[in-house]
All heavy atoms as a GROMACS GRO file, in nm:
protein
  599
    1MET      N    1  -2.188   4.833   3.834
    1MET     CA    2  -2.120   4.822   3.962
    1MET      C    3  -2.184   4.715   4.049
    1MET      O    4  -2.114   4.644   4.119
    1MET     CB    5  -2.124   4.957   4.034
    1MET     CG    6  -2.023   5.054   3.982
    1MET     SD    7  -2.008   5.206   4.078
    1MET     CE    8  -1.994   5.148   4.243
    2GLU      N    9  -2.316   4.707   4.042
    2GLU     CA   10  -2.383   4.607   4.124
    2GLU      C   11  -2.340   4.466   4.085
    2GLU      O   12  -2.318   4.381   4.172
    2GLU     CB   13  -2.535   4.620   4.112
    2GLU     CG   14  -2.607   4.539   4.216
    2GLU     CD   15  -2.753   4.574   4.226
    2GLU    OE1   16  -2.789   4.692   4.210
    2GLU    OE2   17  -2.831   4.482   4.252
    3ARG      N   18  -2.322   4.443   3.957
    3ARG     CA   19  -2.275   4.312   3.910
    3ARG      C   20  -2.135   4.283   3.965
    3ARG      O   21  -2.105   4.172   4.010
    3ARG     CB   22  -2.275   4.307   3.758
    3ARG     CG   23  -2.253   4.170   3.703
    3ARG     CD   24  -2.267   4.160   3.553
    3ARG     NE   25  -2.349   4.265   3.496
    3ARG     CZ   26  -2.321   4.328   3.382
    3ARG    NH1   27  -2.216   4.296   3.312
    3ARG    NH2   28  -2.400   4.423   3.336
    4HIS      N   29  -2.049   4.384   3.960
    4HIS     CA   30  -1.912   4.369   4.010
    4HIS      C   31  -1.912   4.333   4.158
    4HIS      O   32  -1.847   4.237   4.200
    4HIS     CB   33  -1.835   4.499   3.987
    4HIS     CG   34  -1.705   4.505   4.060
    4HIS    ND1   35  -1.593   4.436   4.020
    4HIS    CD2   36  -1.669   4.572   4.174
    4HIS    CE1   37  -1.494   4.460   4.105
    4HIS    NE2   38  -1.538   4.542   4.198
    5TYR      N   39  -1.985   4.410   4.238
    5TYR     CA   40  -1.986   4.385   4.382
    5TYR      C   41  -2.060   4.257   4.418
    5TYR      O   42  -2.025   4.189   4.514
    5TYR     CB   43  -2.041   4.505   4.458
    5TYR     CG   44  -1.942   4.619   4.464
    5TYR    CD1   45  -1.968   4.741   4.404
    5TYR    CD2   46  -1.820   4.602   4.528
    5TYR    CE1   47  -1.874   4.844   4.409
    5TYR    CE2   48  -1.727   4.704   4.534
    5TYR     CZ   49  -1.755   4.825   4.474
    5TYR     OH   50  -1.663   4.926   4.480
    6SER      N   51  -2.161   4.222   4.341
    6SER     CA   52  -2.232   4.097   4.365
    6SER      C   53  -2.137   3.979   4.348
    6SER      O   54  -2.138   3.884   4.427
    6SER     CB   55  -2.349   4.085   4.268
    6SER     OG   56  -2.419   3.967   4.290
    7LYS      N   57  -2.053   3.987   4.248
    7LYS     CA   58  -1.953   3.883   4.222
    7LYS      C   59  -1.849   3.878   4.335
    7LYS      O   60  -1.806   3.771   4.376
    7LYS     CB   61  -1.886   3.911   4.088
    7LYS     CG   62  -1.806   3.801   4.031
    7LYS     CD   63  -1.757   3.839   3.892
    7LYS     CE   64  -1.655   3.741   3.844
    7LYS     NZ   65  -1.593   3.782   3.719
    8GLN      N   66  -1.812   3.995   4.386
    8GLN     CA   67  -1.711   4.001   4.492
    8GLN      C   68  -1.756   3.935   4.621
    8GLN      O   69  -1.672   3.893   4.700
    8GLN     CB   70  -1.672   4.146   4.522
    8GLN     CG   71  -1.560   4.195   4.435
    8GLN     CD   72  -1.490   4.314   4.497
    8GLN    OE1   73  -1.554   4.402   4.555
    8GLN    NE2   74  -1.360   4.317   4.485
    9LEU      N   75  -1.885   3.925   4.643
    9LEU     CA   76  -1.934   3.862   4.766
    9LEU      C   77  -1.892   3.716   4.777
    9LEU      O   78  -1.889   3.661   4.886
    9LEU     CB   79  -2.087   3.873   4.775
    9LEU     CG   80  -2.143   4.013   4.790
    9LEU    CD1   81  -2.295   4.008   4.797
    9LEU    CD2   82  -2.086   4.084   4.911
   10ASP      N   83  -1.858   3.655   4.664
   10ASP     CA   84  -1.818   3.514   4.664
   10ASP      C   85  -1.671   3.493   4.630
   10ASP      O   86  -1.628   3.381   4.611
   10ASP     CB   87  -1.906   3.437   4.564
   10ASP     CG   88  -2.050   3.436   4.608
   10ASP    OD1   89  -2.078   3.399   4.723
   10ASP    OD2   90  -2.137   3.474   4.527
   11GLU      N   91  -1.596   3.602   4.621
   11GLU     CA   92  -1.453   3.592   4.587
   11GLU      C   93  -1.366   3.623   4.709
   11GLU      O   94  -1.405   3.703   4.794
   11GLU     CB   95  -1.420   3.690   4.474
   11GLU     CG   96  -1.488   3.655   4.344
   11GLU     CD   97  -1.458   3.754   4.234
   11GLU    OE1   98  -1.401   3.862   4.261
   11GLU    OE2   99  -1.493   3.723   4.120
   12PRO      N  100  -1.249   3.561   4.716
   12PRO     CA  101  -1.158   3.590   4.828
   12PRO      C  102  -1.115   3.737   4.826
   12PRO      O  103  -1.082   3.791   4.721
   12PRO     CB  104  -1.037   3.500   4.802
   12PRO     CG  105  -1.079   3.402   4.699
   12PRO     CD  106  -1.193   3.462   4.625
   13ILE      N  107  -1.118   3.798   4.942
   13ILE     CA  108  -1.080   3.939   4.957
   13ILE      C  109  -0.960   3.944   5.052
   13ILE      O  110  -0.969   3.895   5.166
   13ILE     CB  111  -1.196   4.022   5.016
   13ILE    CG1  112  -1.324   4.007   4.933
   13ILE    CG2  113  -1.157   4.168   5.035
   13ILE    CD1  114  -1.318   4.066   4.795
   14PRO      N  115  -0.846   4.000   5.010
   14PRO     CA  116  -0.729   4.005   5.097
   14PRO      C  117  -0.757   4.070   5.233
   14PRO      O  118  -0.708   4.023   5.335
   14PRO     CB  119  -0.628   4.088   5.016
   14PRO     CG  120  -0.666   4.063   4.874
   14PRO     CD  121  -0.818   4.053   4.875
   15ALA      N  122  -0.838   4.174   5.236
   15ALA     CA  123  -0.868   4.241   5.362
   15ALA      C  124  -0.948   4.152   5.458
   15ALA      O  125  -0.957   4.182   5.577
   15ALA     CB  126  -0.946   4.370   5.335
   16LEU      N  127  -1.004   4.045   5.405
   16LEU     CA  128  -1.081   3.951   5.488
   16LEU      C  129  -1.004   3.820   5.507
   16LEU      O  130  -1.063   3.713   5.519
   16LEU     CB  131  -1.217   3.924   5.422
   16LEU     CG  132  -1.304   4.046   5.394
   16LEU    CD1  133  -1.432   4.006   5.323
   16LEU    CD2  134  -1.333   4.123   5.521
   17ASP      N  135  -0.873   3.831   5.509
   17ASP     CA  136  -0.785   3.716   5.526
   17ASP      C  137  -0.802   3.612   5.416
   17ASP      O  138  -0.789   3.491   5.439
   17ASP     CB  139  -0.804   3.651   5.664
   17ASP     CG  140  -0.767   3.744   5.777
   17ASP    OD1  141  -0.678   3.829   5.757
   17ASP    OD2  142  -0.828   3.733   5.887
   18GLY      N  143  -0.833   3.660   5.296
   18GLY     CA  144  -0.839   3.571   5.181
   18GLY      C  145  -0.965   3.487   5.169
   18GLY      O  146  -0.967   3.392   5.092
   19VAL      N  147  -1.067   3.519   5.245
   19VAL     CA  148  -1.195   3.448   5.231
   19VAL      C  149  -1.297   3.544   5.170
   19VAL      O  150  -1.278   3.666   5.170
   19VAL     CB  151  -1.247   3.389   5.364
   19VAL    CG1  152  -1.150   3.287   5.420
   19VAL    CG2  153  -1.275   3.497   5.465
   20SER      N  154  -1.406   3.489   5.124
   20SER     CA  155  -1.509   3.572   5.063
   20SER      C  156  -1.589   3.644   5.172
   20SER      O  157  -1.594   3.597   5.287
   20SER     CB  158  -1.604   3.486   4.979
   20SER     OG  159  -1.690   3.411   5.061
   21PRO      N  160  -1.652   3.754   5.139
   21PRO     CA  161  -1.738   3.821   5.237
   21PRO      C  162  -1.848   3.729   5.292
   21PRO      O  163  -1.879   3.734   5.411
   21PRO     CB  164  -1.796   3.938   5.158
   21PRO     CG  165  -1.690   3.971   5.058
   21PRO     CD  166  -1.636   3.836   5.018
   22ARG      N  167  -1.905   3.646   5.207
   22ARG     CA  168  -2.009   3.552   5.255
   22ARG      C  169  -1.952   3.456   5.359
   22ARG      O  170  -2.017   3.428   5.460
   22ARG     CB  171  -2.067   3.472   5.140
   22ARG     CG  172  -2.159   3.550   5.052
   22ARG     CD  173  -2.229   3.456   4.953
   22ARG     NE  174  -2.268   3.524   4.833
   22ARG     CZ  175  -2.374   3.602   4.821
   22ARG    NH1  176  -2.452   3.622   4.924
   22ARG    NH2  177  -2.402   3.660   4.707
   23GLN      N  178  -1.832   3.404   5.333
   23GLN     CA  179  -1.770   3.312   5.430
   23GLN      C  180  -1.734   3.386   5.558
   23GLN      O  181  -1.759   3.336   5.667
   23GLN     CB  182  -1.644   3.250   5.370
   23GLN     CG  183  -1.669   3.153   5.258
   23GLN     CD  184  -1.539   3.112   5.191
   23GLN    OE1  185  -1.456   3.197   5.159
   23GLN    NE2  186  -1.523   2.983   5.168
   24ALA      N  187  -1.676   3.503   5.544
   24ALA     CA  188  -1.632   3.579   5.662
   24ALA      C  189  -1.750   3.619   5.750
   24ALA      O  190  -1.739   3.620   5.873
   24ALA     CB  191  -1.554   3.703   5.618
   25ALA      N  192  -1.863   3.650   5.690
   25ALA     CA  193  -1.980   3.695   5.766
   25ALA      C  194  -2.040   3.586   5.854
   25ALA      O  195  -2.124   3.615   5.938
   25ALA     CB  196  -2.086   3.751   5.671
   26ARG      N  197  -1.994   3.464   5.841
   26ARG     CA  198  -2.046   3.353   5.920
   26ARG      C  199  -1.988   3.345   6.061
   26ARG      O  200  -2.041   3.273   6.146
   26ARG     CB  201  -2.021   3.221   5.848
   26ARG     CG  202  -2.098   3.208   5.720
   26ARG     CD  203  -2.071   3.075   5.653
   26ARG     NE  204  -2.130   3.073   5.521
   26ARG     CZ  205  -2.078   3.012   5.417
   26ARG    NH1  206  -1.965   2.944   5.429
   26ARG    NH2  207  -2.138   3.016   5.300
   27THR      N  208  -1.877   3.415   6.084
   27THR     CA  209  -1.816   3.412   6.218
   27THR      C  210  -1.815   3.552   6.277
   27THR      O  211  -1.820   3.652   6.205
   27THR     CB  212  -1.670   3.362   6.212
   27THR    OG1  213  -1.590   3.459   6.143
   27THR    CG2  214  -1.660   3.228   6.142
   28TRP      N  215  -1.807   3.560   6.409
   28TRP     CA  216  -1.807   3.691   6.475
   28TRP      C  217  -1.688   3.775   6.430
   28TRP      O  218  -1.704   3.891   6.393
   28TRP     CB  219  -1.804   3.674   6.627
   28TRP     CG  220  -1.812   3.805   6.697
   28TRP    CD1  221  -1.927   3.872   6.728
   28TRP    CD2  222  -1.704   3.886   6.741
   28TRP    NE1  223  -1.895   3.992   6.789
   28TRP    CE2  224  -1.759   4.002   6.798
   28TRP    CE3  225  -1.566   3.872   6.737
   28TRP    CZ2  226  -1.680   4.103   6.852
   28TRP    CZ3  227  -1.488   3.973   6.790
   28TRP    CH2  228  -1.545   4.087   6.846
   29ALA      N  229  -1.569   3.717   6.433
   29ALA     CA  230  -1.449   3.791   6.393
   29ALA      C  231  -1.457   3.830   6.245
   29ALA      O  232  -1.419   3.941   6.206
   29ALA     CB  233  -1.324   3.708   6.419
   30GLY      N  234  -1.507   3.740   6.163
   30GLY     CA  235  -1.521   3.768   6.021
   30GLY      C  236  -1.622   3.878   5.996
   30GLY      O  237  -1.602   3.964   5.910
   31ARG      N  238  -1.730   3.877   6.072
   31ARG     CA  239  -1.834   3.981   6.057
   31ARG      C  240  -1.775   4.119   6.083
   31ARG      O  241  -1.804   4.213   6.011
   31ARG     CB  242  -1.950   3.956   6.152
   31ARG     CG  243  -2.033   3.836   6.116
   31ARG     CD  244  -2.137   3.802   6.222
   31ARG     NE  245  -2.248   3.896   6.224
   31ARG     CZ  246  -2.355   3.888   6.145
   31ARG    NH1  247  -2.363   3.791   6.058
   31ARG    NH2  248  -2.452   3.976   6.154
   32GLU      N  249  -1.692   4.128   6.184
   32GLU     CA  250  -1.628   4.256   6.216
   32GLU      C  251  -1.542   4.304   6.100
   32GLU      O  252  -1.542   4.423   6.066
   32GLU     CB  253  -1.544   4.245   6.343
   32GLU     CG  254  -1.626   4.222   6.469
   32GLU     CD  255  -1.721   4.336   6.499
   32GLU    OE1  256  -1.677   4.454   6.492
   32GLU    OE2  257  -1.838   4.310   6.529
   33LYS      N  258  -1.471   4.213   6.038
   33LYS     CA  259  -1.387   4.249   5.923
   33LYS      C  260  -1.472   4.289   5.802
   33LYS      O  261  -1.439   4.382   5.730
   33LYS     CB  262  -1.293   4.135   5.887
   33LYS     CG  263  -1.184   4.117   5.988
   33LYS     CD  264  -1.090   4.008   5.948
   33LYS     CE  265  -0.983   3.995   6.057
   33LYS     NZ  266  -0.880   3.902   6.021
   34VAL      N  267  -1.582   4.217   5.781
   34VAL     CA  268  -1.670   4.249   5.669
   34VAL      C  269  -1.732   4.388   5.689
   34VAL      O  270  -1.741   4.467   5.595
   34VAL     CB  271  -1.779   4.142   5.649
   34VAL    CG1  272  -1.880   4.185   5.544
   34VAL    CG2  273  -1.718   4.009   5.611
   35ILE      N  274  -1.771   4.418   5.811
   35ILE     CA  275  -1.826   4.550   5.841
   35ILE      C  276  -1.723   4.658   5.809
   35ILE      O  277  -1.754   4.758   5.746
   35ILE     CB  278  -1.872   4.558   5.988
   35ILE    CG1  279  -1.997   4.471   6.008
   35ILE    CG2  280  -1.898   4.702   6.031
   35ILE    CD1  281  -2.034   4.447   6.152
   36GLY      N  282  -1.599   4.636   5.849
   36GLY     CA  283  -1.492   4.731   5.818
   36GLY      C  284  -1.470   4.745   5.668
   36GLY      O  285  -1.451   4.856   5.618
   37TRP      N  286  -1.477   4.635   5.597
   37TRP     CA  287  -1.458   4.635   5.452
   37TRP      C  288  -1.571   4.712   5.383
   37TRP      O  289  -1.548   4.795   5.296
   37TRP     CB  290  -1.451   4.491   5.402
   37TRP     CG  291  -1.439   4.474   5.255
   37TRP    CD1  292  -1.332   4.504   5.176
   37TRP    CD2  293  -1.539   4.420   5.167
   37TRP    NE1  294  -1.359   4.472   5.045
   37TRP    CE2  295  -1.485   4.420   5.037
   37TRP    CE3  296  -1.668   4.370   5.187
   37TRP    CZ2  297  -1.556   4.373   4.927
   37TRP    CZ3  298  -1.738   4.323   5.077
   37TRP    CH2  299  -1.682   4.325   4.949
   38LEU      N  300  -1.695   4.687   5.426
   38LEU     CA  301  -1.810   4.758   5.368
   38LEU      C  302  -1.801   4.908   5.395
   38LEU      O  303  -1.830   4.989   5.306
   38LEU     CB  304  -1.940   4.701   5.422
   38LEU     CG  305  -1.978   4.562   5.371
   38LEU    CD1  306  -2.095   4.506   5.451
   38LEU    CD2  307  -2.011   4.565   5.223
   39LYS      N  308  -1.762   4.944   5.517
   39LYS     CA  309  -1.748   5.086   5.549
   39LYS      C  310  -1.638   5.150   5.464
   39LYS      O  311  -1.652   5.264   5.418
   39LYS     CB  312  -1.717   5.105   5.698
   39LYS     CG  313  -1.835   5.077   5.786
   39LYS     CD  314  -1.800   5.098   5.931
   39LYS     CE  315  -1.918   5.070   6.021
   39LYS     NZ  316  -1.886   5.094   6.162
   40TYR      N  317  -1.531   5.077   5.442
   40TYR     CA  318  -1.422   5.125   5.356
   40TYR      C  319  -1.474   5.152   5.214
   40TYR      O  320  -1.447   5.257   5.156
   40TYR     CB  321  -1.310   5.022   5.355
   40TYR     CG  322  -1.201   5.048   5.256
   40TYR    CD1  323  -1.102   5.142   5.281
   40TYR    CD2  324  -1.198   4.980   5.134
   40TYR    CE1  325  -1.001   5.167   5.188
   40TYR    CE2  326  -1.098   5.004   5.041
   40TYR     CZ  327  -1.001   5.098   5.068
   40TYR     OH  328  -0.902   5.123   4.976
   41LEU      N  329  -1.550   5.057   5.160
   41LEU     CA  330  -1.607   5.074   5.026
   41LEU      C  331  -1.698   5.195   5.021
   41LEU      O  332  -1.691   5.277   4.928
   41LEU     CB  333  -1.685   4.949   4.984
   41LEU     CG  334  -1.606   4.820   4.963
   41LEU    CD1  335  -1.702   4.706   4.930
   41LEU    CD2  336  -1.502   4.836   4.855
   42GLU      N  337  -1.785   5.207   5.121
   42GLU     CA  338  -1.879   5.320   5.124
   42GLU      C  339  -1.807   5.454   5.135
   42GLU      O  340  -1.842   5.549   5.065
   42GLU     CB  341  -1.978   5.304   5.240
   42GLU     CG  342  -2.078   5.194   5.216
   42GLU     CD  343  -2.180   5.181   5.327
   42GLU    OE1  344  -2.145   5.201   5.445
   42GLU    OE2  345  -2.294   5.147   5.296
   43ASN      N  346  -1.710   5.461   5.223
   43ASN     CA  347  -1.637   5.586   5.241
   43ASN      C  348  -1.560   5.626   5.116
   43ASN      O  349  -1.556   5.744   5.080
   43ASN     CB  350  -1.544   5.578   5.362
   43ASN     CG  351  -1.620   5.575   5.492
   43ASN    OD1  352  -1.730   5.627   5.502
   43ASN    ND2  353  -1.560   5.513   5.593
   44ASN      N  354  -1.498   5.530   5.050
   44ASN     CA  355  -1.423   5.560   4.929
   44ASN      C  356  -1.514   5.609   4.817
   44ASN      O  357  -1.479   5.701   4.744
   44ASN     CB  358  -1.341   5.441   4.882
   44ASN     CG  359  -1.212   5.429   4.958
   44ASN    OD1  360  -1.167   5.522   5.022
   44ASN    ND2  361  -1.152   5.313   4.951
   45THR      N  362  -1.629   5.546   4.802
   45THR     CA  363  -1.719   5.590   4.695
   45THR      C  364  -1.782   5.724   4.729
   45THR      O  365  -1.808   5.804   4.640
   45THR     CB  366  -1.828   5.486   4.664
   45THR    OG1  367  -1.902   5.458   4.781
   45THR    CG2  368  -1.768   5.359   4.608
   46ALA      N  369  -1.806   5.751   4.856
   46ALA     CA  370  -1.865   5.879   4.896
   46ALA      C  371  -1.771   5.995   4.861
   46ALA      O  372  -1.818   6.105   4.829
   46ALA     CB  373  -1.896   5.879   5.044
   47ARG      N  374  -1.643   5.971   4.866
   47ARG     CA  375  -1.546   6.076   4.831
   47ARG      C  376  -1.553   6.116   4.684
   47ARG      O  377  -1.507   6.223   4.647
   47ARG     CB  378  -1.404   6.030   4.865
   47ARG     CG  379  -1.378   6.027   5.013
   47ARG     CD  380  -1.231   5.998   5.042
   47ARG     NE  381  -1.218   5.964   5.181
   47ARG     CZ  382  -1.190   5.843   5.228
   47ARG    NH1  383  -1.166   5.744   5.146
   47ARG    NH2  384  -1.181   5.821   5.356
   48ALA      N  385  -1.610   6.029   4.602
   48ALA     CA  386  -1.620   6.059   4.459
   48ALA      C  387  -1.718   6.172   4.433
   48ALA      O  388  -1.712   6.237   4.330
   48ALA     CB  389  -1.662   5.934   4.382
   49GLY      N  390  -1.810   6.195   4.525
   49GLY     CA  391  -1.909   6.302   4.509
   49GLY      C  392  -2.037   6.251   4.446
   49GLY      O  393  -2.038   6.150   4.376
   50LYS      N  394  -2.145   6.321   4.470
   50LYS     CA  395  -2.278   6.279   4.423
   50LYS      C  396  -2.292   6.287   4.271
   50LYS      O  397  -2.376   6.221   4.213
   50LYS     CB  398  -2.387   6.363   4.490
   50LYS     CG  399  -2.397   6.341   4.639
   50LYS     CD  400  -2.450   6.203   4.668
   50LYS     CE  401  -2.460   6.181   4.817
   50LYS     NZ  402  -2.483   6.043   4.852
   51ASP      N  403  -2.214   6.369   4.205
   51ASP     CA  404  -2.223   6.381   4.059
   51ASP      C  405  -2.160   6.263   3.987
   51ASP      O  406  -2.188   6.238   3.871
   51ASP     CB  407  -2.157   6.511   4.012
   51ASP     CG  408  -2.229   6.633   4.063
   51ASP    OD1  409  -2.351   6.623   4.090
   51ASP    OD2  410  -2.165   6.738   4.076
   52ASP      N  411  -2.074   6.192   4.056
   52ASP     CA  412  -2.007   6.075   4.000
   52ASP      C  413  -2.095   5.952   4.028
   52ASP      O  414  -2.143   5.936   4.139
   52ASP     CB  415  -1.871   6.060   4.068
   52ASP     CG  416  -1.787   5.949   4.010
   52ASP    OD1  417  -1.840   5.839   3.984
   52ASP    OD2  418  -1.666   5.970   3.992
   53PRO      N  419  -2.117   5.865   3.929
   53PRO     CA  420  -2.198   5.745   3.953
   53PRO      C  421  -2.146   5.662   4.070
   53PRO      O  422  -2.225   5.599   4.142
   53PRO     CB  423  -2.188   5.667   3.822
   53PRO     CG  424  -2.152   5.767   3.720
   53PRO     CD  425  -2.072   5.873   3.791
   54MET      N  426  -2.016   5.660   4.092
   54MET     CA  427  -1.959   5.587   4.206
   54MET      C  428  -2.006   5.650   4.338
   54MET      O  429  -2.034   5.579   4.433
   54MET     CB  430  -1.806   5.591   4.201
   54MET     CG  431  -1.744   5.504   4.096
   54MET     SD  432  -1.740   5.331   4.140
   54MET     CE  433  -1.636   5.332   4.283
   55GLY      N  434  -2.013   5.781   4.342
   55GLY     CA  435  -2.047   5.851   4.466
   55GLY      C  436  -2.189   5.829   4.511
   55GLY      O  437  -2.221   5.845   4.628
   56SER      N  438  -2.276   5.792   4.420
   56SER     CA  439  -2.416   5.773   4.456
   56SER      C  440  -2.456   5.626   4.467
   56SER      O  441  -2.572   5.594   4.488
   56SER     CB  442  -2.505   5.843   4.353
   56SER     OG  443  -2.487   5.786   4.225
   57PHE      N  444  -2.359   5.535   4.456
   57PHE     CA  445  -2.389   5.392   4.464
   57PHE      C  446  -2.431   5.357   4.606
   57PHE      O  447  -2.367   5.394   4.704
   57PHE     CB  448  -2.268   5.309   4.422
   57PHE     CG  449  -2.296   5.163   4.414
   57PHE    CD1  450  -2.367   5.111   4.306
   57PHE    CD2  451  -2.253   5.076   4.512
   57PHE    CE1  452  -2.395   4.976   4.298
   57PHE    CE2  453  -2.279   4.940   4.505
   57PHE     CZ  454  -2.350   4.890   4.397
   58ASP      N  455  -2.540   5.282   4.618
   58ASP     CA  456  -2.593   5.241   4.749
   58ASP      C  457  -2.550   5.097   4.779
   58ASP      O  458  -2.588   5.004   4.709
   58ASP     CB  459  -2.744   5.252   4.750
   58ASP     CG  460  -2.805   5.216   4.884
   58ASP    OD1  461  -2.731   5.201   4.983
   58ASP    OD2  462  -2.928   5.201   4.889
   59PHE      N  463  -2.472   5.082   4.884
   59PHE     CA  464  -2.423   4.950   4.925
   59PHE      C  465  -2.518   4.877   5.019
   59PHE      O  466  -2.488   4.769   5.068
   59PHE     CB  467  -2.286   4.964   4.994
   59PHE     CG  468  -2.174   4.998   4.901
   59PHE    CD1  469  -2.142   5.130   4.875
   59PHE    CD2  470  -2.101   4.899   4.839
   59PHE    CE1  471  -2.039   5.163   4.790
   59PHE    CE2  472  -1.997   4.930   4.752
   59PHE     CZ  473  -1.966   5.063   4.728
   60GLY      N  474  -2.633   4.937   5.045
   60GLY     CA  475  -2.728   4.880   5.140
   60GLY      C  476  -2.766   4.736   5.110
   60GLY      O  477  -2.781   4.654   5.202
   61TRP      N  478  -2.780   4.702   4.984
   61TRP     CA  479  -2.816   4.565   4.948
   61TRP      C  480  -2.709   4.466   4.990
   61TRP      O  481  -2.739   4.351   5.024
   61TRP     CB  482  -2.844   4.554   4.797
   61TRP     CG  483  -2.725   4.577   4.711
   61TRP    CD1  484  -2.680   4.697   4.663
   61TRP    CD2  485  -2.633   4.478   4.665
   61TRP    NE1  486  -2.566   4.679   4.589
   61TRP    CE2  487  -2.534   4.546   4.588
   61TRP    CE3  488  -2.623   4.341   4.680
   61TRP    CZ2  489  -2.428   4.479   4.527
   61TRP    CZ3  490  -2.517   4.275   4.620
   61TRP    CH2  491  -2.422   4.344   4.544
   62MET      N  492  -2.581   4.508   4.992
   62MET     CA  493  -2.474   4.418   5.033
   62MET      C  494  -2.483   4.389   5.182
   62MET      O  495  -2.466   4.275   5.226
   62MET     CB  496  -2.337   4.476   4.997
   62MET     CG  497  -2.311   4.480   4.848
   62MET     SD  498  -2.155   4.561   4.805
   62MET     CE  499  -2.035   4.442   4.861
   63TRP      N  500  -2.508   4.494   5.260
   63TRP     CA  501  -2.524   4.476   5.404
   63TRP      C  502  -2.637   4.376   5.432
   63TRP      O  503  -2.622   4.287   5.515
   63TRP     CB  504  -2.554   4.609   5.471
   63TRP     CG  505  -2.441   4.706   5.477
   63TRP    CD1  506  -2.402   4.792   5.378
   63TRP    CD2  507  -2.353   4.728   5.586
   63TRP    NE1  508  -2.295   4.867   5.420
   63TRP    CE2  509  -2.263   4.830   5.547
   63TRP    CE3  510  -2.341   4.673   5.713
   63TRP    CZ2  511  -2.164   4.877   5.632
   63TRP    CZ3  512  -2.242   4.720   5.797
   63TRP    CH2  513  -2.153   4.820   5.756
   64GLU      N  514  -2.746   4.393   5.360
   64GLU     CA  515  -2.862   4.306   5.380
   64GLU      C  516  -2.831   4.163   5.336
   64GLU      O  517  -2.861   4.068   5.408
   64GLU     CB  518  -2.982   4.360   5.303
   64GLU     CG  519  -3.108   4.289   5.338
   64GLU     CD  520  -3.231   4.363   5.292
   64GLU    OE1  521  -3.224   4.484   5.263
   64GLU    OE2  522  -3.336   4.297   5.286
   65GLU      N  523  -2.772   4.149   5.220
   65GLU     CA  524  -2.741   4.015   5.168
   65GLU      C  525  -2.645   3.938   5.258
   65GLU      O  526  -2.651   3.816   5.266
   65GLU     CB  527  -2.685   4.026   5.026
   65GLU     CG  528  -2.683   3.894   4.955
   65GLU     CD  529  -2.675   3.907   4.805
   65GLU    OE1  530  -2.732   4.002   4.748
   65GLU    OE2  531  -2.610   3.819   4.745
   66LEU      N  532  -2.557   4.010   5.326
   66LEU     CA  533  -2.460   3.945   5.415
   66LEU      C  534  -2.513   3.930   5.558
   66LEU      O  535  -2.443   3.882   5.646
   66LEU     CB  536  -2.329   4.024   5.415
   66LEU     CG  537  -2.254   4.021   5.283
   66LEU    CD1  538  -2.140   4.124   5.284
   66LEU    CD2  539  -2.201   3.882   5.252
   67GLY      N  540  -2.638   3.969   5.579
   67GLY     CA  541  -2.698   3.957   5.712
   67GLY      C  542  -2.646   4.058   5.811
   67GLY      O  543  -2.648   4.034   5.932
   68LEU      N  544  -2.599   4.172   5.762
   68LEU     CA  545  -2.538   4.274   5.848
   68LEU      C  546  -2.617   4.405   5.851
   68LEU      O  547  -2.566   4.506   5.898
   68LEU     CB  548  -2.395   4.302   5.801
   68LEU     CG  549  -2.301   4.182   5.802
   68LEU    CD1  550  -2.170   4.215   5.732
   68LEU    CD2  551  -2.276   4.136   5.945
   69LYS      N  552  -2.738   4.403   5.799
   69LYS     CA  553  -2.817   4.524   5.786
   69LYS      C  554  -2.829   4.600   5.919
   69LYS      O  555  -2.818   4.723   5.921
   69LYS     CB  556  -2.956   4.489   5.733
   69LYS     CG  557  -3.045   4.608   5.709
   69LYS     CD  558  -3.176   4.567   5.647
   69LYS     CE  559  -3.262   4.503   5.752
   69LYS     NZ  560  -3.399   4.479   5.708
   70ASP      N  561  -2.846   4.529   6.028
   70ASP     CA  562  -2.864   4.595   6.158
   70ASP      C  563  -2.732   4.654   6.211
   70ASP      O  564  -2.734   4.730   6.308
   70ASP     CB  565  -2.919   4.496   6.260
   70ASP     CG  566  -3.061   4.455   6.227
   70ASP    OD1  567  -3.130   4.530   6.153
   70ASP    OD2  568  -3.106   4.349   6.274
   71GLU      N  569  -2.621   4.619   6.151
   71GLU     CA  570  -2.490   4.668   6.193
   71GLU      C  571  -2.450   4.797   6.119
   71GLU      O  572  -2.353   4.861   6.155
   71GLU     CB  573  -2.381   4.563   6.168
   71GLU     CG  574  -2.409   4.430   6.234
   71GLU     CD  575  -2.411   4.439   6.386
   71GLU    OE1  576  -2.336   4.520   6.443
   71GLU    OE2  577  -2.491   4.367   6.447
   72ARG      N  578  -2.526   4.832   6.017
   72ARG     CA  579  -2.493   4.949   5.935
   72ARG      C  580  -2.530   5.076   6.011
   72ARG      O  581  -2.640   5.091   6.061
   72ARG     CB  582  -2.570   4.944   5.804
   72ARG     CG  583  -2.524   5.048   5.705
   72ARG     CD  584  -2.600   5.032   5.576
   72ARG     NE  585  -2.543   5.116   5.472
   72ARG     CZ  586  -2.606   5.150   5.362
   72ARG    NH1  587  -2.728   5.105   5.341
   72ARG    NH2  588  -2.549   5.225   5.273
   73ARG      N  589  -2.434   5.166   6.020
   73ARG     CA  590  -2.458   5.294   6.091
   73ARG      C  591  -2.420   5.408   6.004
   73ARG      O  592  -2.341   5.407   5.921
   73ARG     CB  593  -2.375   5.300   6.217
   73ARG     CG  594  -2.422   5.194   6.312
   73ARG     CD  595  -2.337   5.184   6.434
   73ARG     NE  596  -2.373   5.053   6.488
   73ARG     CZ  597  -2.291   4.972   6.545
   73ARG    NH1  598  -2.170   5.003   6.563
   73ARG    NH2  599  -2.328   4.857   6.589
   0.00000   0.00000   0.00000
């Protein structure tokens, strides 16, 4: 999963107006969208439950890599 999400950081994401998370994180408006996207990913995987490998995946490294670590709540 980490490989998949690592690759996604450089790919266009429709929820981010077709730009990559790295590109979007460079602007204030883009950062807000990236934060929403990361929260969406976290919430969806949390619903899988702790017994499921998806449910225990930690997205913290993505927040840090995108310079948004302090925005994570």
